[in-house]
C-alpha positions as CSV (number, residue, x, y, z in Angstrom):
1,M,-132.3,4.4,-105.2
2,G,-132.8,6.2,-108.5
3,N,-134.0,4.9,-111.8
4,T,-130.8,5.1,-113.9
5,R,-128.2,2.7,-115.0
6,I,-124.5,2.8,-114.2
7,P,-121.6,0.4,-114.5
8,R,-119.9,-1.0,-111.6
9,A,-117.8,-4.0,-110.6
10,R,-119.5,-7.3,-110.0
11,I,-119.5,-8.6,-106.5
12,S,-119.1,-12.4,-106.4
13,G,-119.6,-14.9,-103.6
14,G,-116.9,-17.1,-102.3
15,A,-115.2,-19.5,-104.6
16,R,-113.5,-21.9,-102.0
17,S,-113.9,-25.6,-102.4
18,R,-116.2,-27.4,-100.0
19,A,-113.5,-29.7,-98.7
20,L,-111.5,-26.7,-97.3
21,R,-114.4,-24.9,-95.6
22,I,-114.5,-26.6,-92.2
23,G,-111.5,-25.4,-90.0
24,V,-110.1,-22.8,-92.5
25,P,-111.5,-19.7,-90.7
26,I,-110.3,-21.0,-87.2
27,T,-106.9,-21.6,-88.5
28,A,-106.7,-18.2,-90.4
29,L,-108.0,-16.4,-87.4
30,A,-105.4,-18.1,-85.1
31,V,-102.8,-16.6,-87.4
32,A,-104.3,-13.2,-86.9
33,F,-104.4,-13.6,-83.1
34,A,-100.8,-14.7,-83.0
35,A,-99.9,-11.6,-85.0
36,G,-101.8,-9.5,-82.6
37,S,-104.4,-8.1,-85.0
38,V,-107.4,-9.1,-82.6
39,Q,-106.1,-9.0,-79.1
40,A,-103.6,-6.0,-79.5
41,D,-103.8,-2.8,-81.5
42,A,-101.0,-2.2,-84.0
43,A,-99.5,1.2,-83.6
44,T,-100.5,3.7,-86.3
45,S,-97.8,5.8,-87.7
46,A,-98.0,9.7,-87.6
47,V,-100.2,11.2,-90.2
48,S,-98.2,11.4,-93.7
49,H,-98.2,14.3,-96.1
50,T,-98.3,11.8,-98.9
51,L,-101.8,11.3,-100.3
52,A,-103.3,8.1,-101.7
53,A,-106.6,7.5,-103.4
54,V,-109.3,5.6,-101.4
55,G,-112.4,3.9,-102.6
56,S,-114.3,4.9,-105.7
57,I,-117.1,7.4,-106.6
58,A,-120.4,6.7,-108.4
59,A,-120.6,7.0,-112.1
60,V,-122.9,9.8,-113.5
61,P,-126.2,8.1,-114.4
62,A,-127.1,7.5,-118.0
63,G,-129.2,10.5,-119.4
64,A,-128.0,13.0,-116.8
65,T,-127.3,16.4,-118.0
66,A,-125.0,19.0,-116.6
67,A,-126.6,21.4,-114.0
68,K,-125.4,24.0,-111.4
69,A,-122.8,22.5,-109.0
70,P,-123.7,22.5,-105.3
71,S,-122.6,25.7,-103.3
72,D,-119.6,25.4,-101.0
73,S,-121.9,26.1,-98.1
74,T,-124.2,22.9,-98.8
75,K,-123.9,20.6,-95.7
76,I,-124.1,16.8,-96.2
77,N,-123.3,13.7,-94.1
78,V,-120.5,11.2,-95.2
79,D,-119.1,8.2,-93.8
80,I,-115.4,7.2,-93.9
81,A,-115.7,3.4,-94.3
82,L,-112.9,1.4,-92.6
83,E,-111.9,-2.2,-93.6
84,P,-113.0,-4.8,-91.3
85,R,-110.4,-7.0,-89.7
86,N,-110.3,-10.5,-91.0
87,A,-112.7,-9.8,-93.8
88,A,-112.1,-13.1,-95.6
89,E,-112.8,-15.0,-92.3
90,L,-116.0,-13.0,-91.8
91,T,-117.2,-14.2,-95.2
92,E,-116.2,-17.7,-94.5
93,Y,-117.8,-18.1,-91.2
94,A,-121.0,-16.3,-92.2
95,E,-121.3,-19.1,-95.0
96,L,-120.6,-21.9,-92.4
97,V,-122.8,-20.6,-89.7
98,S,-125.8,-20.4,-92.2
99,D,-125.3,-23.8,-93.9
100,P,-127.5,-26.4,-92.6
101,N,-125.0,-29.1,-93.7
102,S,-122.1,-27.5,-91.9
103,L,-120.6,-28.4,-88.6
104,F,-120.9,-24.7,-87.6
105,Y,-124.6,-24.4,-88.4
106,K,-126.2,-21.9,-85.8
107,Q,-123.1,-21.7,-83.8
108,Y,-123.6,-17.9,-83.7
109,L,-121.4,-15.4,-82.2
110,T,-122.1,-12.8,-79.4
111,K,-121.8,-9.1,-80.1
112,Q,-118.6,-8.9,-78.1
113,Q,-117.1,-11.7,-80.1
114,T,-117.9,-10.1,-83.5
115,Q,-116.4,-6.8,-82.4
116,L,-113.2,-8.6,-81.2
117,L,-112.8,-10.5,-84.4
118,F,-114.0,-8.1,-87.0
119,A,-114.2,-4.5,-85.9
120,P,-111.3,-2.1,-86.8
121,S,-108.9,-1.8,-83.9
122,S,-109.0,1.3,-81.8
123,S,-105.7,2.4,-83.0
124,E,-106.9,2.2,-86.7
125,V,-110.0,4.3,-85.7
126,A,-107.9,6.8,-83.8
127,G,-105.3,7.0,-86.8
128,V,-108.0,7.7,-89.2
129,S,-109.8,10.3,-87.0
130,A,-106.5,12.1,-86.5
131,A,-106.0,12.2,-90.2
132,L,-109.4,13.8,-90.6
133,E,-108.9,16.3,-88.0
134,A,-105.5,17.2,-89.7
135,V,-107.3,18.3,-92.7
136,G,-109.8,20.5,-90.8
137,L,-112.8,18.1,-90.4
138,N,-114.6,17.2,-87.2
139,P,-115.2,13.4,-87.2
140,G,-117.8,11.9,-84.9
141,A,-117.4,8.9,-82.8
142,P,-117.3,5.7,-84.8
143,I,-120.5,3.8,-85.4
144,D,-121.7,0.4,-86.5
145,D,-118.9,-1.8,-84.9
146,S,-116.4,1.0,-85.8
147,L,-116.7,0.4,-89.4
148,Y,-117.7,4.1,-90.2
149,I,-116.5,7.3,-88.9
150,P,-119.3,9.8,-89.6
151,V,-118.5,13.4,-90.8
152,A,-120.9,16.3,-91.2
153,A,-119.2,19.0,-93.5
154,T,-119.8,21.4,-96.1
155,I,-119.0,20.7,-99.8
156,G,-116.3,23.3,-99.5
157,Q,-114.6,21.5,-96.5
158,L,-114.9,18.2,-98.3
159,K,-113.2,19.5,-101.4
160,Q,-110.2,20.8,-99.4
161,A,-109.9,17.7,-97.2
162,F,-110.1,15.1,-100.0
163,N,-108.7,17.0,-102.9
164,I,-111.9,16.6,-104.9
165,G,-114.3,18.7,-106.8
166,F,-118.1,18.5,-107.2
167,A,-120.4,18.7,-110.1
168,G,-124.1,19.2,-110.5
169,Y,-126.5,17.2,-112.7
170,K,-130.2,17.0,-113.7
171,L,-131.3,13.4,-113.7
172,R,-133.8,11.9,-116.3
173,D,-136.6,12.2,-113.7
174,G,-135.9,15.9,-113.0
175,Q,-134.1,15.5,-109.7
176,L,-131.2,17.7,-109.2
177,A,-128.1,15.9,-108.0
178,F,-124.3,16.2,-107.3
179,D,-121.3,14.0,-107.4
180,A,-117.7,14.2,-106.7
181,T,-115.6,14.5,-109.8
182,S,-112.7,12.5,-108.7
183,V,-111.7,9.7,-106.1
184,P,-111.0,11.2,-102.8
185,E,-107.5,11.1,-101.4
186,M,-106.3,10.8,-97.8
187,S,-102.9,10.6,-95.9
188,G,-100.9,7.6,-97.1
189,S,-100.4,6.6,-93.5
190,V,-104.1,5.5,-93.2
191,A,-105.3,5.1,-96.8
192,G,-104.8,1.4,-96.5
193,E,-107.2,1.1,-93.6
194,V,-109.9,3.1,-95.4
195,K,-112.5,1.2,-97.7
196,G,-113.7,4.5,-99.2
197,L,-115.9,7.4,-98.6
198,I,-119.8,7.0,-98.6
199,G,-121.9,9.8,-99.3
200,L,-120.2,12.0,-101.9
201,D,-123.3,12.0,-104.1
202,N,-127.0,12.2,-103.8
203,F,-128.0,9.9,-106.6
204,L,-129.5,7.6,-104.0
205,E,-133.3,8.0,-103.9
206,P,-134.8,5.1,-101.9
207,S,-138.5,4.4,-102.1
208,D,-141.0,2.5,-100.2
209,E,-142.8,-0.3,-101.7
210,Y,-146.5,-0.1,-100.9
211,H,-149.6,0.1,-103.2
212,T,-153.1,1.0,-102.0
213,V,-156.7,0.9,-103.5
214,G,-157.1,4.6,-103.1
215,K,-157.6,7.5,-100.7
216,S,-158.4,6.7,-97.1
217,S,-161.7,6.4,-95.3
218,R,-162.1,7.9,-91.7
219,G,-162.8,5.6,-88.7
220,K,-165.1,6.8,-85.8
221,S,-163.5,8.4,-82.9
222,A,-163.3,6.2,-79.8
223,S,-161.3,5.9,-76.7
224,A,-158.6,3.3,-76.4
225,A,-160.6,1.5,-73.8
226,A,-163.7,1.4,-76.2
227,I,-161.6,0.2,-79.0
228,A,-160.1,-2.6,-76.7
229,S,-163.5,-3.6,-75.5
230,E,-164.6,-4.1,-79.2
231,A,-161.5,-6.1,-79.9
232,A,-162.1,-8.4,-77.0
233,T,-165.6,-9.3,-78.3
234,A,-164.1,-9.7,-81.9
235,G,-161.4,-12.0,-81.0
236,K,-163.3,-14.5,-78.8
237,S,-163.5,-17.1,-81.3
238,S,-159.9,-16.8,-82.6
239,A,-156.3,-17.2,-81.1
240,A,-155.2,-14.7,-83.7
241,P,-155.6,-11.0,-83.3
242,A,-158.9,-9.9,-84.7
243,M,-160.4,-6.7,-86.1
244,C,-162.7,-4.6,-83.9
245,S,-166.1,-3.8,-85.3
246,S,-165.5,-0.1,-85.9
247,F,-162.3,-0.9,-87.9
248,T,-164.2,-3.5,-89.9
249,T,-166.9,-1.1,-90.7
250,A,-164.4,1.7,-91.7
251,I,-162.6,-0.9,-94.1
252,D,-165.9,-1.9,-95.7
253,S,-166.7,1.7,-96.2
254,Y,-163.3,2.3,-97.7
255,L,-163.6,-0.6,-100.2
256,T,-167.2,0.3,-101.1
257,Q,-166.2,3.7,-102.4
258,Y,-163.8,2.2,-104.9
259,G,-166.2,-0.5,-106.2
260,Y,-165.1,-3.3,-104.0
261,V,-167.2,-5.5,-101.6
262,G,-165.4,-5.9,-98.4
263,K,-164.8,-9.8,-97.8
264,D,-162.2,-11.0,-95.4
265,G,-159.8,-13.5,-97.1
266,Y,-160.7,-12.1,-100.6
267,T,-160.7,-8.3,-101.0
268,Y,-158.6,-7.9,-97.7
269,Y,-156.8,-10.2,-95.2
270,S,-157.5,-9.4,-91.5
271,P,-154.9,-10.7,-88.9
272,T,-157.3,-13.7,-88.4
273,A,-157.6,-14.6,-92.1
274,M,-153.8,-14.1,-92.6
275,A,-153.2,-16.8,-89.8
276,S,-155.7,-19.1,-91.4
277,A,-154.2,-18.8,-94.9
278,Y,-150.7,-19.2,-94.0
279,G,-151.2,-21.7,-91.2
280,Y,-149.5,-20.2,-88.2
281,G,-152.7,-20.0,-86.2
282,S,-151.7,-23.2,-84.5
283,Q,-148.6,-21.5,-83.3
284,L,-150.7,-18.7,-81.8
285,K,-153.2,-21.2,-80.3
286,S,-150.4,-23.0,-78.6
287,G,-149.3,-19.8,-76.9
288,N,-146.4,-19.1,-79.2
289,E,-147.0,-15.3,-80.0
290,G,-143.5,-14.1,-80.5
291,Q,-142.7,-13.4,-76.9
292,G,-139.2,-12.8,-76.2
293,I,-138.3,-11.9,-79.8
294,T,-137.5,-8.5,-81.1
295,V,-138.1,-7.3,-84.7
296,A,-136.5,-4.2,-86.2
297,V,-138.1,-2.1,-88.9
298,E,-136.0,0.4,-90.8
299,E,-137.8,3.5,-92.0
300,W,-136.9,6.9,-93.5
301,E,-140.1,8.7,-92.4
302,A,-142.0,9.3,-89.1
303,V,-144.9,7.3,-88.1
304,S,-148.4,8.2,-86.5
305,H,-147.9,6.8,-82.9
306,P,-151.6,7.1,-82.0
307,A,-152.4,5.1,-85.1
308,I,-150.2,2.3,-83.9
309,S,-151.8,2.6,-80.5
310,D,-155.3,2.4,-81.8
311,Y,-154.4,-0.5,-84.2
312,E,-153.0,-2.7,-81.5
313,S,-155.9,-1.8,-79.1
314,C,-158.3,-2.7,-82.0
315,V,-157.0,-6.0,-82.8
316,G,-155.7,-7.1,-79.4
317,S,-152.0,-7.1,-80.0
318,H,-149.6,-6.6,-77.2
319,S,-146.5,-5.8,-79.2
320,K,-144.2,-3.3,-77.4
321,V,-143.2,-0.6,-80.0
322,S,-140.2,1.4,-79.3
323,Y,-138.3,4.1,-81.5
324,V,-134.7,4.6,-82.3
325,Y,-133.8,7.8,-84.0
326,D,-130.8,8.5,-86.3
327,N,-129.8,11.8,-84.9
328,T,-133.3,13.5,-84.6
329,G,-135.0,11.2,-86.9
330,S,-137.6,12.5,-89.4
331,T,-138.7,16.0,-89.2
332,V,-141.8,15.7,-91.4
333,Q,-144.7,14.5,-89.2
334,P,-147.6,12.5,-90.5
335,T,-151.0,14.0,-91.3
336,A,-154.1,12.4,-92.8
337,T,-153.2,13.6,-96.3
338,N,-149.4,13.9,-96.7
339,N,-148.8,10.1,-97.1
340,V,-145.9,10.3,-94.4
341,G,-146.0,7.3,-92.3
342,I,-147.9,4.9,-94.3
343,E,-145.0,2.6,-95.0
344,A,-143.8,2.7,-91.4
345,S,-147.4,2.0,-90.0
346,L,-147.9,-1.0,-92.5
347,D,-144.6,-2.5,-91.3
348,I,-145.3,-2.2,-87.7
349,E,-148.9,-3.3,-87.7
350,A,-148.3,-6.3,-90.0
351,L,-145.7,-7.4,-87.7
352,S,-147.8,-6.8,-84.5
353,S,-150.7,-8.7,-86.1
354,I,-148.6,-11.7,-86.8
355,A,-146.5,-11.9,-83.6
356,P,-148.6,-9.9,-81.2
357,K,-146.3,-10.4,-78.2
358,A,-143.0,-9.7,-80.0
359,S,-141.1,-6.3,-79.3
360,I,-140.8,-4.0,-82.3
361,I,-138.2,-1.4,-82.7
362,D,-138.7,1.4,-85.3
363,Y,-135.3,2.7,-86.5
364,E,-136.1,6.0,-87.8
365,G,-133.7,7.6,-90.2
366,P,-133.6,11.1,-91.6
367,D,-136.3,12.3,-94.2
368,I,-135.2,11.7,-97.9
369,T,-134.4,15.3,-99.0
370,A,-132.2,16.9,-101.6
371,S,-129.1,16.4,-99.4
372,F,-129.9,12.8,-98.7
373,T,-126.7,10.8,-99.2
374,D,-125.5,7.1,-99.1
375,A,-124.4,7.8,-95.6
376,D,-127.9,8.7,-94.5
377,W,-129.1,5.3,-95.9
378,L,-126.4,3.2,-94.6
379,D,-126.4,4.5,-91.0
380,T,-130.0,3.4,-90.6
381,F,-129.5,0.2,-92.6
382,A,-126.7,-1.0,-90.4
383,A,-128.0,0.2,-87.0
384,P,-129.9,-2.9,-85.8
385,V,-127.0,-5.1,-86.7
386,A,-124.4,-3.0,-85.0
387,A,-126.6,-2.8,-81.8
388,D,-127.4,-6.5,-82.2
389,S,-130.9,-5.3,-80.9
390,A,-133.3,-7.6,-82.9
391,N,-133.6,-11.3,-83.8
392,V,-135.3,-10.3,-87.2
393,I,-135.0,-7.2,-89.3
394,S,-137.5,-6.0,-91.9
395,L,-136.6,-3.5,-94.6
396,S,-139.3,-2.4,-97.2
397,W,-137.3,0.3,-98.9
398,G,-135.0,0.0,-101.9
399,G,-134.5,1.0,-105.5
400,C,-133.4,-0.6,-108.8
401,E,-130.0,-2.2,-109.0
402,A,-129.1,-0.4,-112.2
403,G,-129.3,3.0,-110.3
404,S,-126.5,4.8,-109.0
405,I,-125.1,3.1,-106.0
406,D,-121.2,3.0,-105.8
407,N,-119.0,0.1,-104.8
408,T,-118.2,1.4,-101.3
409,L,-121.9,1.4,-100.3
410,E,-122.5,-2.1,-101.9
411,N,-119.5,-3.6,-100.0
412,G,-120.7,-1.8,-96.8
413,Q,-124.1,-3.4,-97.0
414,T,-122.5,-6.8,-97.6
415,T,-120.1,-6.5,-94.5
416,T,-123.3,-5.4,-92.4
417,L,-125.3,-8.5,-93.6
418,Q,-122.6,-10.9,-93.1
419,L,-122.3,-9.6,-89.6
420,A,-126.1,-10.2,-89.1
421,A,-125.6,-13.7,-90.3
422,V,-122.8,-14.6,-87.9
423,Q,-124.9,-13.0,-85.0
424,G,-128.0,-15.0,-85.9
425,Q,-130.2,-12.3,-87.2
426,S,-132.6,-12.7,-90.0
427,F,-132.8,-9.9,-92.6
428,F,-135.6,-9.6,-95.0
429,T,-136.2,-6.9,-97.8
430,S,-138.8,-6.2,-100.3
431,A,-138.2,-7.2,-104.0
432,D,-139.8,-4.1,-105.4
433,D,-143.2,-3.1,-106.9
434,N,-142.4,-2.4,-110.5
435,G,-142.2,-6.0,-111.7
436,S,-139.2,-7.2,-113.7
437,E,-138.6,-3.6,-114.8
438,G,-137.3,-2.4,-111.4
439,C,-136.1,1.1,-112.6
440,N,-139.7,2.0,-113.7
441,S,-141.3,4.6,-111.5
442,A,-144.2,7.0,-111.3
443,T,-142.0,9.8,-112.6
444,Q,-139.8,7.9,-115.2
445,Q,-141.1,5.1,-117.5
446,D,-138.2,2.5,-117.9
447,A,-138.7,-0.8,-119.7
448,A,-135.3,-2.2,-118.8
449,L,-135.1,-5.3,-116.8
450,S,-133.7,-4.7,-113.4
451,V,-134.0,-6.1,-109.8
452,D,-133.9,-4.2,-106.6
453,D,-131.2,-3.3,-104.3
454,P,-130.5,-4.5,-101.6
455,A,-132.7,-7.5,-102.5
456,N,-130.0,-8.4,-105.0
457,N,-127.5,-9.0,-102.3
458,L,-126.4,-12.6,-101.7
459,W,-126.8,-12.1,-98.0
460,I,-130.3,-10.9,-97.6
461,T,-133.7,-12.6,-98.1
462,G,-135.6,-10.9,-100.9
463,V,-139.4,-11.1,-100.7
464,G,-141.8,-11.0,-103.6
465,G,-145.5,-10.2,-103.6
466,T,-148.5,-12.5,-104.3
467,Y,-152.3,-12.1,-105.1
468,M,-154.1,-14.6,-102.7
469,Q,-157.7,-15.7,-102.5
470,G,-159.2,-18.0,-99.8
471,L,-158.9,-18.8,-96.1
472,T,-157.5,-22.3,-96.2
473,K,-155.5,-23.7,-99.0
474,P,-155.7,-20.3,-100.7
475,T,-155.2,-19.7,-104.4
476,V,-151.8,-17.8,-104.9
477,T,-150.4,-16.2,-108.0
478,P,-147.5,-13.7,-108.5
479,W,-148.9,-10.2,-107.9
480,N,-149.3,-8.4,-111.2
481,D,-151.7,-5.6,-111.6
482,S,-150.5,-4.3,-115.0
483,F,-154.2,-3.7,-116.2
484,N,-154.7,-1.1,-113.4
485,A,-151.2,0.1,-113.4
486,G,-151.1,-1.0,-109.9
487,G,-147.7,-2.5,-109.6
488,A,-146.3,-6.0,-109.9
489,T,-143.9,-8.0,-107.8
490,G,-140.2,-7.5,-108.3
491,G,-137.8,-10.2,-109.5
492,G,-135.3,-11.2,-112.1
493,L,-131.5,-11.5,-112.4
494,S,-128.8,-9.2,-110.9
495,I,-126.4,-7.7,-113.3
496,W,-123.8,-7.2,-110.5
497,Q,-124.0,-9.9,-107.9
498,S,-123.0,-13.4,-108.6
499,F,-122.1,-16.6,-106.8
500,G,-118.7,-18.5,-107.4
501,N,-118.4,-22.1,-107.9
502,G,-118.2,-22.7,-104.1
503,W,-120.7,-21.4,-101.7
504,N,-123.9,-21.0,-103.6
505,Y,-127.3,-21.8,-102.0
506,Q,-129.0,-21.2,-105.4
507,A,-127.1,-24.0,-107.1
508,G,-129.6,-26.1,-109.1
509,F,-132.3,-23.5,-109.1
510,V,-132.4,-21.8,-112.2
511,G,-135.6,-19.9,-112.9
512,A,-137.3,-19.5,-116.3
513,G,-135.7,-16.6,-118.3
514,Y,-132.1,-17.1,-116.8
515,S,-129.2,-15.9,-118.8
516,N,-125.7,-15.0,-117.6
517,V,-126.2,-11.1,-117.5
518,C,-123.7,-10.7,-114.7
519,G,-120.8,-12.5,-116.6
520,A,-120.5,-15.2,-113.9
521,T,-117.5,-17.4,-114.6
522,N,-116.1,-20.8,-113.5
523,G,-119.4,-22.4,-112.9
524,G,-120.9,-19.5,-111.0
525,I,-124.4,-18.1,-111.5
526,C,-126.1,-14.7,-111.3
527,R,-128.0,-13.9,-108.1
528,Q,-131.8,-14.5,-108.8
529,V,-134.5,-12.6,-107.0
530,P,-136.8,-13.2,-105.1
531,D,-136.1,-16.0,-102.7
532,L,-139.8,-16.5,-101.6
533,S,-143.0,-14.5,-101.7
534,A,-145.9,-13.5,-99.4
535,L,-149.2,-11.4,-99.7
536,G,-148.5,-8.3,-101.7
537,D,-151.5,-7.4,-104.1
538,W,-153.4,-4.5,-102.7
539,R,-156.5,-6.1,-104.3
540,S,-156.3,-8.7,-101.3
541,G,-154.3,-6.5,-99.0
542,F,-154.0,-5.6,-95.4
543,P,-156.3,-3.4,-93.5
544,Q,-154.3,-0.6,-92.0
545,M,-154.7,2.4,-89.7
546,Y,-152.1,4.9,-90.9
547,Y,-153.0,8.0,-89.0
548,A,-155.0,8.8,-85.9
549,N,-155.9,11.8,-83.7
550,S,-158.3,12.7,-81.0
551,T,-161.2,12.7,-83.6
552,G,-160.7,9.3,-85.2
553,Y,-158.3,7.2,-87.5
554,D,-157.7,6.9,-91.1
555,V,-157.7,3.5,-92.9
556,I,-156.6,2.0,-96.2
557,V,-156.1,-1.5,-97.6
558,D,-152.5,-1.7,-98.4
559,G,-150.3,-3.9,-100.3
560,G,-147.0,-4.3,-102.2
561,T,-143.7,-6.2,-101.3
562,S,-143.7,-3.7,-98.4
563,L,-146.5,-5.8,-96.9
564,A,-144.9,-9.1,-97.9
565,T,-141.6,-8.4,-96.3
566,P,-143.0,-7.8,-92.7
567,V,-145.2,-10.9,-93.2
568,M,-142.2,-13.1,-93.7
569,A,-140.4,-11.3,-90.9
570,G,-143.4,-12.0,-88.5
571,I,-143.5,-15.7,-89.3
572,T,-139.8,-15.9,-88.8
573,A,-140.3,-14.1,-85.3
574,L,-142.8,-17.0,-84.5
575,A,-140.3,-19.4,-85.4
576,D,-137.6,-17.8,-83.3
577,S,-140.0,-17.7,-80.3
578,S,-141.0,-21.4,-80.7
579,N,-139.8,-24.0,-78.2
580,R,-137.9,-25.7,-81.2
581,C,-135.9,-22.6,-82.1
582,Q,-135.3,-21.8,-78.4
583,A,-133.8,-25.2,-78.1
584,N,-131.7,-25.4,-81.3
585,G,-131.1,-21.7,-82.2
586,P,-132.7,-18.9,-84.0
587,A,-133.3,-19.2,-87.7
588,G,-130.6,-16.7,-88.7
589,F,-129.9,-16.0,-92.3
590,I,-132.5,-18.4,-93.8
591,N,-131.6,-18.6,-97.5
592,P,-129.2,-21.6,-97.4
593,T,-131.9,-23.4,-95.2
594,I,-134.9,-22.8,-97.4
595,Y,-133.0,-23.7,-100.7
596,D,-131.7,-26.9,-98.9
597,L,-135.4,-27.7,-98.0
598,A,-136.5,-27.1,-101.5
599,K,-133.9,-29.7,-102.8
600,N,-136.1,-32.5,-101.4
601,A,-139.5,-32.8,-103.2
602,N,-141.4,-33.9,-100.0
603,S,-140.0,-31.0,-97.9
604,Y,-140.6,-28.5,-100.7
605,A,-144.2,-29.4,-101.0
606,A,-144.7,-29.4,-97.2
607,D,-142.9,-26.0,-96.6
608,F,-143.9,-23.9,-99.6
609,Q,-146.9,-23.3,-101.9
610,N,-145.2,-23.2,-105.4
611,E,-146.9,-20.6,-107.7
612,T,-146.9,-22.0,-111.2
613,T,-149.0,-19.5,-113.3
614,G,-148.6,-15.8,-114.1
615,N,-145.5,-13.7,-114.5
616,N,-144.1,-10.3,-113.2
617,A,-143.8,-8.4,-116.6
618,Y,-145.2,-4.9,-115.8
619,S,-146.5,-3.6,-119.0
620,P,-147.1,0.1,-118.0
621,S,-143.2,0.3,-117.9
622,G,-143.2,-0.2,-121.6
623,Y,-141.9,-3.6,-121.5
624,T,-143.5,-6.0,-124.0
625,G,-141.9,-9.2,-123.1
626,D,-142.8,-11.9,-120.4
627,L,-139.4,-13.3,-119.5
628,Y,-139.9,-14.5,-115.9
629,Q,-142.7,-16.9,-115.8
630,A,-144.1,-18.6,-112.8
631,T,-143.2,-22.4,-113.2
632,K,-143.0,-25.5,-111.3
633,G,-140.0,-25.1,-108.8
634,Y,-137.9,-21.9,-108.4
635,N,-138.9,-19.0,-110.7
636,M,-138.1,-15.3,-110.8
637,A,-141.8,-14.3,-110.5
638,S,-142.4,-15.8,-107.0
639,G,-139.2,-17.5,-105.7
640,L,-139.5,-20.7,-104.1
641,G,-143.2,-19.8,-103.4
642,S,-145.2,-18.9,-100.5
643,P,-144.7,-20.1,-96.9
644,K,-146.7,-22.9,-95.4
645,A,-145.9,-21.6,-91.9
646,Q,-147.3,-24.6,-90.0
647,N,-144.4,-26.6,-91.5
648,L,-141.8,-24.1,-92.3
649,I,-141.5,-22.6,-88.8
650,P,-140.3,-26.0,-87.4
651,A,-138.0,-26.5,-90.4
652,L,-136.3,-23.2,-89.9
653,C,-135.6,-24.3,-86.2
654,A,-133.9,-27.7,-87.1
655,P,-130.8,-28.5,-85.0
656,N,-127.3,-28.7,-86.1
657,K,-126.8,-32.2,-87.5
658,W,-123.5,-32.7,-85.8
659,L,-123.6,-31.0,-82.4
660,S,-126.1,-31.4,-79.5
661,G,-127.2,-28.2,-77.6
662,W,-127.0,-24.6,-78.6
663,L,-125.6,-21.4,-76.8
664,F,-124.6,-18.1,-78.4
665,G,-120.8,-17.8,-78.5
666,Q,-120.0,-21.4,-77.8
667,S,-118.4,-22.4,-81.2
668,Q,-114.8,-22.8,-81.3
669,L,-114.4,-19.5,-83.0
670,G,-116.5,-17.7,-80.4
671,K,-114.3,-19.1,-77.7
672,A,-111.1,-18.2,-79.5
673,A,-112.2,-14.7,-79.7
674,Q,-113.2,-14.7,-76.0
675,Y,-110.2,-16.4,-74.4
676,G,-107.4,-15.8,-76.6
677,Q,-104.4,-17.7,-78.2
678,S,-104.0,-20.7,-75.7
679,S,-107.7,-21.5,-76.4
680,I,-107.3,-21.2,-80.1
681,N,-104.4,-23.8,-80.2
682,K,-106.5,-26.3,-78.1
683,T,-109.8,-25.8,-80.2
684,I,-108.0,-26.1,-83.5
685,S,-106.8,-29.6,-82.7
686,T,-110.2,-30.5,-81.4
687,E,-111.8,-29.0,-84.7
688,A,-109.6,-31.0,-86.8
689,A,-110.5,-34.3,-85.0
690,E,-114.3,-33.6,-85.4
691,E,-113.8,-32.8,-89.1
692,R,-112.1,-36.2,-89.6
693,S,-114.9,-37.9,-87.6
694,H,-117.6,-36.4,-90.2
């Protein structure tokens, strides 16, 4: 997402008092129902000729210089972002449903209910679409819970439609970019329903977060049946998936050419070794293999389908992998040498090795080209939440927080993540591979401290990376390969995102090196990253098949927080498929739960391995400090630590303390959405009585 620094408004969490939290969203939504804002669509007035500014534009990155403006014929994608209905209540209920001490814990909503409560009305969508047509644009059908109206248009069309100009820039890393020169304007009759326009610049430059030892080795050609036969022999002694012999031979050869000796549990972690190190082998042995659970991965590249098939045959995984494409998806296909598909195959293979009977959906967005905009990012980012298609979502792409991302995109990501929370979806993202200096990159040295976006968001679980050695009770430290310029785990303080003095799952957890860089007020604190960590160092990485054809497959040992993220997603999938979560509800947004567990010394020690030595200062960036040290308790080099899955899985599946039983859509709020005003009045009084009793 770029490697430059821009100013933008801080986004803070809720500041409501704890005493008011139970019952407030129900009451407020009852007023909304009574006014007709949920059950009936308010009429939209005719398009007005009076114009009003909507949203904001991205500031020009520091160090950018003037360059040729984009031609009027340049075609880009933009999203017109609409305001969600009952936005304050969405935030409030997302807080409540994720809080293990709340009456509403795990009382998730169905997709139908979230649409009834929070999606813009059909008349609002129609009114905004009509306004767009009136200025010569061709809006598409609304997407992502009708929160966005997509428009594909030329620069010239956008200039005329929104009364804006465009300028060109050359960024510090040499990238050519463009940006609108003024805030867009729309008809005054609909401007109040529009949050802003997403996609008026191409500063966004998302990157994947993987690191490897070096170039690949070639595995031998074999039929799927032959590979599967090898896998059956390899896995006879283990409940976990196991590498077939030809794959092991190819990995050993790969490591040998770079001076390493192949040793499982040390220079690499096979699926079997991973299950042993993290302790989820007992789940697999008991028959819990992720069945009935779907995990989504989000990618902006194509993947080698034969490589995925060969990998699953080799290790004995039975994950069903399907693909959903944003428009046509990516057009550049993987080869053995172009590095396309390495990230996507890492995500999919790591998941299938941990939860071998889970279903996996690869959401494939467009290629990252010169015309890639915020809209191209957000449409794929929001897709599995809008479809409510997955229990768990894994995202291994991102960029430095201090890069050029505007407020409208930030707010859009927050709305998507809050919807995921109320629907019971767990969303994980990588914490970055450039240490505490998140804006450093291969093309631009940058010693400034920065965390990754979207790991900085309050509503997502940021996953850092570790170096691990051993099969049982392994030695674990924060990943930092400064000596080889091989990357380091991201982490640190957000300069834009903060908690207020109310809802704050990180309250009481202040990592070494903390300072109020975000300007938090009234007892609030800055968001700290990461939340927890998992295997990320390529020196003890994941054996991967990233490309295959009829003559064989190509292998590498891969790492980075791109590996750590699907590891945590896979462990959470095992939690969701366990009998305990099936009875008590899926894990959902786990951050409030894991920090609550860490407040108790006994549960903290049982559920996490706390990393207490090392740091994430990445010296190749030019940074000479060591601010974020791994220490006892929470720290910004490793978060709360690494999962002890045998204990963390049941802890994520704890029941609601106040209510017995669990079903989607059965909370008072859910019923109110489904049955209307008379049901609301009855459930409000019941709610008040329950609150008094607790």
